[in-house]
N, C-alpha and C positions, 0 to 999 in steps of 0.2 A: 603154858606158853601159847601165844597166838600161832595159828597155822600159817605157814609161809605160802604166799601166792605170787606167782609170776604171771603178769599179763603180757602177752606178746605184742610188741609195737614195731611194725615194719612200715615201709613206704606203701604197702597195700592196705593197711588197717584203716577202719572207719573211726573217726574221732569220737563220735557219739557212743560207739560201742566201748572203746578203750576207756574213755573218761567216765562214762556212766557206770561201768563195772568198777572202776577204781574208786569213785566216790562212794558208791553204796557199800562196797566191801570194807573200805576203810572206816566207814561210819558205824558199822555193826558193833555194838557194845560200847559206843562212844556218844553218838548224837542224842539218843533218847535220854541218856544219863545227864547230859549237859542241859537239854531243853526241858525235860519233864521231871524225872525222878530225883535228881540231885545225888544219885548213887555214885560211887567211885567208878569211873570208866574202866571197863575190862575189854579191850579190843579183841575181837575174834580172829582177825587176820592181820598179818604183816605183809603189806602189798608193795610190790615193786614192778617196774616195767623192764622188760628184757627185749633187746633188739640187736640188729647187726652192728651198730656202733653207738657210742655214747656222745658223739659230737652233735647229734640232732639232725633232723630231716623233716620234710613236709610229708605227712601221711596221705593216704588216699583221698581224704576229704580236704586237703590243702592246709591243715593245721600243723603247726610246728610241734614236734615231739622229740624229747631228748631222753632216751632210756637210761635207767639207773645202772643196768648191767648189760653186758654184751653176751652173745651166744658163746664166745670163746672163754669168758671168765665167770659166767654165771654160776652161783652156788646151786646145789640141789634144792628143790622146793617140794612142799607137800602137794601143791596143786599148780598146774600150768593151765592158763586160760588162753585160748585162741579166739580173739574177738571177731566181729564181722570184717570181711576183707573185700576190697574192690577188685574182683576177678571177673574174667569173661564167663558168661553163662553157657558158652558154646565150646570153648577150646580147653583141652587138658593142660595142666601146668607143665612148664619146663623146669624140672628140679634145679637146674643150674642157675635159674633166675630167682630162686626162693631158698636162700640158705637156712631159713627156719626149719625146712623139712628135715635136713640132715641132723640138726640139733634135736628136734622132737624125736626122731627115730632112735636117738641114743639115750633117751630118758629111760631110767629103770622103772618099769611100770609097777614093780612091787613096792616102790617107795614114792613114786610120783603119779598122781592122777591127772590125766589130760582131759580137759573139757572144752567145749566150743560154744560160741554164740553165732547164730546166723550162718553166713558163708564160711566161717572158720572151720566148719565141718569138712570142707574140701581138703584142708590140710590133714585132718584126721583120717579121711578116706584114703588120701594119697599114701600115707605111711602104713596103711593096712589095719589100723586098730578098730575100724568099724566093720570089718568083714564078719558076716554072720550075725550081726546084732542089729536091732532096730535103732534107727537114727533119723533125725530131721535136720532141715536146713531151710534157707529161704525158698519159697515155692518156685521162684523163677529159675532156680538151678536144678529142678527135677530132671530135665532132659540130660543135663551134664552127668548126673549120677547114673541115670539109666544106661547111658552109653559107655561111660568109662569106669564106673564103680558098681558093676552089677551084683557084686557079692554083698553089698550093703542092703539091709532090709529097710528100704526107705519108707518112712511114714510122714509124707509131706503134709498130712492132715493134722499132725500132732504139733503142739507147741513146745513140748519137752519130752525127751526120750532118754531112758537109762534102763539097763537090764538089772542092775543091783544098786540100791541107794548107797551102799557102803563102799563100793569099788567099781572100777571100770569107767569107760567114757560116759560123758553126759553131753547131749547136744540140745540146743534150743533153736526155735524157729526164727523167722525173718525179722531183720532190722531191730525193732525194739524188743525182740525176744530175749535180749540180754537181761531184761528185768526179771523174767521167769528164771533164768539161770542164776542170777544173783540171789533171788529168793530161795531157790533150792540150796545153794551153798550155805547161806546164812542159817537156814532151818536145819540142815544136816550137821553142820560143824558147830553151830552156835546155839541150837535149840529152837523150839517152836516159838517161845516167847520173844526171842530176839528177832525172829522173822516177822512176827506180827508187828513188833515195834518199828522195824524197818519199813514195812509196807505202809504204816501210818505216817511216818516221817517223810517218806519219799512219794506218798500218794500213788502207790503201785496197786492199781485195781486188779481184782481177780478176773482175768480174761478167759478163764476156763482152760481146758487142755487143748482146745482146738485152734489150729491155724487156718482151717478151711474157710471160715467166713471172710478172711482177708485176701485169699489167694485168687488168682485168675486161672481158670482151667485151660485157657488157650494162651500160649506164649509163642513168639516168633523165633523159630529156629532155622537158620539158613541151610539150604540143601540145593543140590544141583539136578534134581529129578524134575525135568520140565513137565512131564505128564502129570505128576502128582501136584505140582504147582498149579497147573490148570484146573485140576480137580478141586483143590482147595479154594481157588477163586470162584469156581462154579457153586460149590456147596455153601459158600459164605452168603449167597443170595437165595439159596434154595433148601436150606436145612429143615424148613417146616413142612415140606411136602411128604406125602406117604412114601415109605420105603426109599428114602434118599440114598442109602448106601448102594443098593442095587443099581439105581439110576446113575450114580457117580461112577461105578465100576463099568457099566455099559458104555458110558460116554468116553471113558479112557481108552477103549479099544483093546484092553488087556483081559486075559482070562481072570475070573474073579479071585482065584487063589494067588495069582501073580500080582494082581492089583493090591490085594490085602497085604502081601509081603512087602512090596515096595512102599506102600503107604506107611506101614509101621516103621520101616527103616528110615524114611524121610522125616516123619513127624514124632516118632516115639509113642504113637497111639495107634490102636486099631481104627479102621474107618468107623466102626460103630461107636467107639469111645469118643472119637473126634466130633462126630455129629452130636452126640449127647452133650459134650462140652460146649459146643457152639450154642445149642439150645439153652443151656443153663446160663451162659454168659449173656445172651440176648435177653433172657428173662430178668437177669440182674439189672441190665441197663434200663429196661422198661420200668422196673420197680423203683429205680433210683431217679429217673428223669421224667416220669409221667404219673398221672393220677389213675391210670387204668386199674380196674379191679383185678384180683388174683385170677378170677375166671377168664377175663379178657387176656391177661398176660399168658396164661397157659395155652389158650387157643392160638395166640399169635405165634407161639414158638412150636406148635405142632402137637399139643396135648389137649384133646377134647374132654378127657376125663379129669376134672379138677382135683378130686381126692388123690388120684394117682400122681398128678403133677406135684401136689403139695408134699407127698411122701418122698418122691424122687428128689425134689429140691432140697428138702431137709437132709436126706441121706448124703447128698453130694456137697452141700455147703455148711452143714451144721446148724443152719437156721431155717425157720419157716419163712415163706415169702413175706409175711407180715413183719416178722422180726428183722429180716434183711432190710425192708423199707425203713423201719424205725432206726436202724443203725446207720444206713448209708443214703437214705432218701433226702429229697430236697428240704423237707421240714427241719431236719437237723441243722442244716447250714444256712437256711434262708435269712436268719436274723444276723448273720455275720456280714452280709453283703450290703 
């Protein structure tokens, strides 16, 4: 019998995540057979949408969704999928505004596996099932996890995380990361051959395990520390100088340890990590928007030793500078304009 799958559909859900997962999971064991082999279809999954009511509503993307089941009357399922959600990357959830949380918390984890795509991992973190395990989510929500869910072993560099392929939570990375989650579910519950066929039918390229090439190392997180705000403003123009962290702390007027503590509290990064992130982001911009050589890019952001710059860039982004330019540089998009 097909495995039963419930995809959460709430006013916060992303339409692309909900319907992308729905289409690919429903098609497993069906579309290849219709389009290519002529074999009798044997669906892997029985998929339905579960939400707060069956009357319908507009989801976070503005698309109308009408769930098949409600949280009050839904049957048990083998798998519950929490898709991407339109949530604040700064503020913790108010459980009273998210009835799905209470419903998820009541699932019997011995019978039902709960997995997530993109920011759906916030729900899993909120009910505690990610405590102590590696998990990923959209990179822009890293600060939220660091502040409110410190027990999650966050791997924002990864595109897919699970401790055990056979049981327990599975989380996938940002936005179109639902494709990797769908591929995992098809491969695990339907077998490798069906996963290969799904990848071919849906043109789901292997993006590798990494989310790092797509993430920004600097995100804007509001805070009320005026001294740190001024330090951030200064370093944004002076990150390439020698020993910028010491100069930034000196300009703040605070003792170095106090400055470092307040800086981390305000930005979720140490001053050293923040400067490194600024340098890498500026290097990315130069690679994407100019024809500067790798040597020139490295020097522009404060690295005179080109081999060291290449190694650092690869370690932080998952790509070499040349690979990054090929993926995100002007030449890729110039023919579209």
